[in-house]
C-alpha positions, 0 to 999 in steps of 0.5 A: 885904306886902299893903296894903288902901288907903282909897279917898281914901288921897291925902288920908287916907294910911290903909292896913292892911297884912298882912306874912307873918313865918313860915309853918309846917305844925303837924300838917297846919295851916298856921300863918302868923305875920302882922304886921298894921299901920294907918297913917295919916299919920305914925302906925302901929300894928302887932301880930303875929297868927297866922292859919291856912288856915282863918281865910284860907279863911273870911275869904274866904268871908265877904267873897264872901258880903257882900249886894248890898243895903245892909247892916252886918255883921261878919266873924268868924275862927276866930282873934279877933286882927282883927275886920272890921265893914262898913257898905254903902250901895248908894244911893251912886252908887259903891257904897263900903263902910265897913270897920272893922278892929279889933286886939283889945288884950285879946289883945295885952296879956293874951291874953284876947279883949275885942273892943276895941282900935285900929280902922282905918276904911278906906273901899273898894269890895266889888271892892277888898275881893275883890282884897285877899283874893284877894292875901292868899290867893295871896301867903300860901297860893300859891293862887288862883281 
């Protein structure tokens, strides 16, 4: 399981986990069945999603391209199962990034993207987010920088 912990995990117990359940080559496309989990205190929300190598590459590219100044942005993937929205405020001394990750409940319930569903807010840093996506890439694809 690849985990992204909230900076204040000891108090918030908020974390997002990705667990690779299956990996297949389908007509030259690497398809991964992944279980995503949002955990906070004693509550857990889980959903199964499908990503391809291209989704991980696109996610990594967009994480590395987060501007250095204060900004708000969205990270979009080919598969809309998860959406990422970030708020970056570099006026703060420790350069925190608020990351909102949403599981699309329309896809879960009716196979129709709705861009709505349970959302987990994680306070992190850009460095932690880069380490997380590098770990996802290495663990799921066997690749690294």
